[in-house]
N, C-alpha and C positions, 0 to 999 in steps of 0.2 A: 505492498497498501505507500507507503512510503517514497517509492520510487517514482510509483504513479502518481507520487502527489506534487514530486517532486520533475516528473516527463510534461506533467500538466499546465505550469510557474510559467519553467520555461521552454514552455510554449503560444503563451502569452505576449510575455516579452517579446519574440518571436516574430506574433500578428502583430505587435507596436509597432516594433521598427519593420514591419512590410508598408505598415500605416496602412492594414486590413481593417479598414471602421467596420465596417458589419464583421466580417471576421470576429471585430474584438467584444462585440455587445455578446457577439451569440455562442465565447466564452466567456461566460455571466447564466448562474443563473436567473427565471421569471425576474427575483424580486431579490438581483445582486447588485450591489453596493459602489463605489468608487469615490476616497473621500479624498480630496487633497488634503493633508492633515495642512499644511505651508498654511496656509488660503481661509480653509474649515470652512467650504464648498463640497457638500459630497451629491454624487450625480446620481441616475438611478434609473432606469430606462434606457431607449434606443437610440431618443434621443438626444438622450442627456451624458452616456454614459461615454463615447466617443469626443467630450466636448475638448477634452485636455491633451486625448494624443495625436487629436491635431490640431490644437494653438503650439504644442511644441512639433508636432513636425515642420510645418509651420513655421516657423519663428528661426526653427536648426529644421534643415533639409538633411543636414547629415548624423545624429540622432540618435545616441549607441547611448545600450544603457548596458554598464560593462558589473557582469555579477563575477562577485565576490566570493564569498559564499553564502550557501544557503543550509537552511537549517528546520529539518521538518518535525510535528510529533505532530498524531493519527492525521483531522484535516487544515493544522492551524502550519502554514510553512513563511519561516518568516529569509528575508535576503538581506544580503549587504551589499551595495554594488555605488556604482557613478551616471551619473547623468554625465552626458558630453556631446561639446556638439560648437558646428560654430554656427553662432547670430543674424544669420543672414534677411532673415523676414519677419516682422510685426508677432510683438507676446501681447498678451492680451494680458491684463493682469487687474487687479481687482481695482485700482485707484485708474486703469484707463493701459493709455498700450505702449511698448515696447519701442520702438523705432529701432531696428537692427542695429547693431554697434564694429559687426565685422570680430569676435572679441570672441575664443572659444571658453570654454566649461566643462568644465572636473571638476564638479559638484559630488559630499555624499550623499549617498540617499537612501535609506532604511524603509519595505517596505511590507509590513503583513495580510496574508492571503490569509482567509476562509476556505474554506473546498468544502462543495456539498454535491456527489454523484454527478464525480471529474466535471464538475463546472465551479467556477467564482461566486460563490455567496458576498464572497466581503474582500476587498482589496483599498484599504490605508497607508496610504504612498508620505511618506513623510522626505521630503526631500526638503537640504540646507536650504531656503533660500538668502537666505544673506550669504551666504558664499557665493552662491550661483550672481544674487547682485554684486557683490563686493567684484566679481570676474565680470561680471557687463560692464560695469567704471561709474554703474544708477551710485552704488553707496560711497562713489568716490565724489561724486559730483554732487551727490543732497552732503558731504560731509565737508562740503566746500563752499555754502549754498549758505548753512549753517552758522559758515566762520571759523571754522577747524581742521 
């Protein structure tokens, strides 16, 4: 079972990298959720589940998720990874849209999956938002604007 659950999660990452939005939705249970913990937003259903995958694919056309470690305990899979890519498109954020900076992102992330009958019931994503914004130059710009 542990190997099956690891395989399901690895496949979900590949689906996201392939930008297969229909496949992404199909990987979830009918009541499945995807929460981006860095912005506190939960997505559910076929219209919402692909929102962040599409957002990051547009902003980082070369988006890659480098998986470092997977920990499996029954139907729970925890993944240590890095989000990597070059910021070449608009990135939608809660406060507005960040225009392309051309800078590289290589930010730590931790994801927690709860699986049910071979599908994702719950996906909680914990990307390190402050690292992402610093690497894209946003924190430096904000710091300068605040006189720090």
